[in-house]
N, C-alpha and C positions, 0 to 999 in steps of 0.2 A: 697173748693178744692177737687178734686177727690182723693179718698183714694186708693193708690196703693203700691205695694211692691217696685217697681222700682223708685229710687230717681230721675233718669233722667226724667221720665215722670211727676213726681211732678213738676220739674222745668219748663217743657214745659207748663203744665196746668196753672201754675201761670202767664204765659204770657197773658192768656186770660182775666185776671182781668181788665186790662186797655185797651184791644184791641178794635179797632173799625173796621168796614167794614166787608169784606167777607174773612173768614179764612178756610184753609184746614188742616185737621189732617191726616197724612199718618201713618196708624197703622198696625203693623204686630203682631207676637206672643208676643212681649214684652208688649203689651197692654191687654193681656188676663185677667188680674186681675183688670183692671180699672172698677170703678163704674161710669158709664157714666151719670146716672141720677142726680148725685151731681154737675155736671158742672152748674154754675149759669147762668141763662138766662139773656139776655141783649137786649134792643131795639136798641143798637148801633152796634151790632155785630151779624153776622150769622156764623154758623159752618157747614162744610161738612166734611164727613169722607170717605176716600178711604182705603179699607183694603183687604188683601188677605187671611184673616182668617174668616171662617164661624161663629165660636163662637163669635168673636168680632163683626161681622156684626149684629148678632142677638141681642147682648146686646145694640149696638148703636141704632138700630131701636126701641127696647123696650123703650129707653129713648127719643123717638120722635126726634131723630137727623137724618138729611139727610145722607144717607150712600150708598156707592157703593161697592158691593162685587165683586172682580175681581182679576186678576193677575197684579195688579197695572197698569191697562190700563188707561192712562191719556187722551186718544184721545177724550173721551166724555166731557172733561173739556174745557171750552172756553179759548182761549189764552188771556194772560194779564188780567185776571179777578179776581185774588186774591190779597188781601192786606197783606196776610201773610200765611206762611206754617209752620206747626210744624212737626218735624220728629225726632223721637228717632232712631238713626242709627241701621241698621239691622246687624245680625250676619254674613251674606254673603256680602263680599265686592262688588261683582257685583250688588247686589240689591241696596246697598247704593249709589254706583256711578250712577246707572240708575235713582233712585229717584231724586238725586241732579240735574242730567241733565234735567229731566222733569220739574223741578221747574222754570228753565230759561224761558220756554214757557208760563207758566200759571201765573207767578207773574206780577203784574203791575210794571212799572218803579219805582224804589226806594222802592218797597215793599220788605219785608224781609223773608228770609228762616231762621228759628230758629232750630238749630241742638243741640241735647243733647245726652250724652252717657258717658261711663266711659273710662278711659285711655286705658284699654286693649281691648276696642272696636275699637280702632283706631280713636277716636273722634278728637284728635288734628290734625291728618293727614287729616281727612275729612274737618275740618274747614279751613285748609290751602289750600286744593284743591278747595273747594267751593269759598273761597275768591279770588283765582286767576281767576276762571271761571267767577265770578261776577264782576271782576275788582274792588274789594273792600276788600283788606286783613284786617282781624281782628284777635284778639286773643280770645281763649276760656277762660271763667271764671270758676274757680274751686269752687265747692260747696260740701264739704264733699268728697265722692268718685266720684261724678258726675261732668261733665263739661257741660257748655252751651254757645252758641255763636249765635248772631243775625247778619246775613249778608245781607245788603241791595243790591238790584240788580241795578248795573250801566249798561249802554250800553256796550255790550261786543262782541268781535269777537274772543274770545279765544276758543281753541279746547275743545270739550266735554270730560268728564272723560271716561276712558275705562270701559265699563260695560259688556264686553263679549257678546254683542248683547243679552242682558238679555231677551227681550220678546220672542225670538225664541226658539222653541224646536229644539234639535239637536241630531244626532245619537251618542250614547255612546256604544262603543264596550266593553261589560262587560266580555266577555270570547271569546274563539275561535269561538263558535257557537251561541253566543247570542249578538245581537245588538238591543238596545231599544232606544226610544225617551225619553229625559229628559232635564232638564234645571236648571240653578241656581235658588235658591229660594225653592227647594225641599230638604228635609233632605237627606244627602248622595247621592246627585243627580248624581254623576259621578262614582259610584262604587256599588258593591253588598254589602249590609250590612251583617256583619258576623253573626249576630243573625238570620236574614232572611234566609241566606244560611243554617245554622244549622237546622232551622225548615224544610226547604224543603228536606234536606238530610234524615230526619226522617219521612217525611210525609207518604211514603208507609207503614211503620210499624204502624203509627197511624191509617191510614184508614183501615188496616187489622183487627182492633179491633171492627169495626162496625158489628153488626149482619146482617144488610142489607146495601148494598152499598149506601152511601149518594148521593143525587141527586142535592142538592142546596148548594151553598157556599157563605159565606160572608167574605171578606177581610176587617177587621176593622182597618183602618189606613194604607191605601194601598201605600202611596208614589207614585212613578211612575209606580207601578204595578207589581213588581218582583214576589211577593208571589202569587198574583192572576194568573198571566200568567203561572208560573211554576206549579201551582196546577191544572190548567184547563185541563191538559192532563190525569187526573185520573178519567174520567168517569162522571163528573158532567154535568148536562144539563142546569143549570142556575147559573150564577155567578154575584154577585154584589160587586164592590169595592168602598170603601168610605173613604174620608179623609177630614180633616178640612181645607186644604190648596188649594187655587184656582189653583196654578201651578200644584200641584200633580194630580188634577182631569183632567186637560187638557192633561197631559202626559199619565196618566193611560188610559183615553178614547182612545187616539191615539193608544196606544200599544194594547189595547183590540181589537180595530177595525182591526188592522193589523195582529194579530197573533192568534186570537181565532175564532173558527167556531161555538161555542155554544152561546146561548143567554147570553149576557154580557153587563154591563153598569157600568159607574163610576158616583158617586153621592156625592155632597158636603153635609156633615153632621158633627155635633159635636159628635164624638164617637157613631154614629149610631142613634142619637136622630132624631125622625121624621119618621124613617122607620117603617112601619106597617105590615111587614110580618115576618115570622120566617124561620129559616134555619136549614138544617141537620148538617152543619158544619160551624164553625166560626174559622178563623185563624187570629192571631193578634200578631204583633210586636209593642207593645204600646210605646209611646214616653217617656219611662223612660231610660235616657241615663247614661252611665258610668260616675262616678265622681259626681253625684248628688244623694242625698237621695230621696227616693220615695215620691212623692206628694200624700198624703192620699186622697185628694179630687179627683185627677185625677185617682187614682187606683179605688176608689169607682165608679167613672163615668163609666170606662171601664167595670168593673165587673158587675155592675147593669144593664148596657145596654146589655151585653152579656147574662145575665140571662134572660132578656126580649125577646131577639131576637132568642134564641136557642130553637129549638123544644124539646119537652119533651124527646124524644128518641135520641136527637142529642148530639154531643160532640164538645167542643171548645179546641183549642190548642194555648197557649200563649208561646212566647219566651221572657225571661227577663234576665238581668244580674244575676249572681249567688247570689250576695249580697242582692237582692231585695226579701223580704219575701212575695211575692204575694200569695203563697199557703196558708199562714196563714190568709191573708185578705180575701181570697176567701171563707173561711169557713162560712161567713155570707150569702153567695149567692148560694153555691152549696153543694150537699151531697157527691159527689165523686170527690176527688182532688188527682191527682197522678203526681209525678215528673217522667216523662217517659225517660228523658235523661239529662245528665249533663256533659259538657266537660271542666269544670273548669272555663270557662268564661261565658257561658250561660247555662240556664236550660230550658227545655220544660215542661210545666205544662198542663195536661189534666184536663178538667172540665166537669162534667156531673151533670144533675139534680138528 
């Protein structure tokens, strides 16, 4: 059995023990801790994975499992070709509805969609909606804090679930003079993150501390590109935005192409892993969110990559919630660490070699 923190994923993986035929796993950030190499091999069953997370795709490929990294683009999958689909429901309702809709097209008749999640994920509601869509109502089975349900596909003429036209980028009016492309599936996709806004407000002050004006910029964890685009006006001649999420890369690239005149691009990476150049400036709003204690491995990943990617004379600027002790963890990687601003909710931390 795959060893994971998420009980819902444990329940899904257990389904593979007796499964036969061709199975699809739909994997988002909930699968980031899965150890794919421990999935038992079987001559009676094949597995394919579709994921919108670059780190998950890397781990799946290392385990020699067929994998497609994309923004859940099911168009490359043959209709009525899968004997089963495993899906741990996503945090974003539009994403979950979209994935459930797509399984109608790719499942064989009487093949099953297996859904898992917790009560506060809306799992029971998803099971009810999928049961109606599949013309096969079922109840979810409780297992600890997690629930699981297997829904066989009957011939159906029912309306698809409302997915807010999930695949499409759409214009989001973020302020009176700022309208960018974004979409469901990106963290904070329809607003300006308050931490990112705090960083941009203090960016001129931060850049004034450089002895020589910085020329190259890396936005580490760019989302739809707000920080990268806002910073692009400050004299940089090269800009790279990177994120783990396929939808974020699509949106960030579209926004960079539309609103920047300098050399710029968006690249899918796991916290900058695989980038082989260094930058004068690194800006980062890492995925440490309010209400959760800091993930030590995630902090180390972002700090170690920043250390590697930052020029010897360069500076990085992180924004985190005030309760996160990032400046203390940074001591293992940087000589100069300064809290340059704190508004009670967020703090800005400057890092130098």
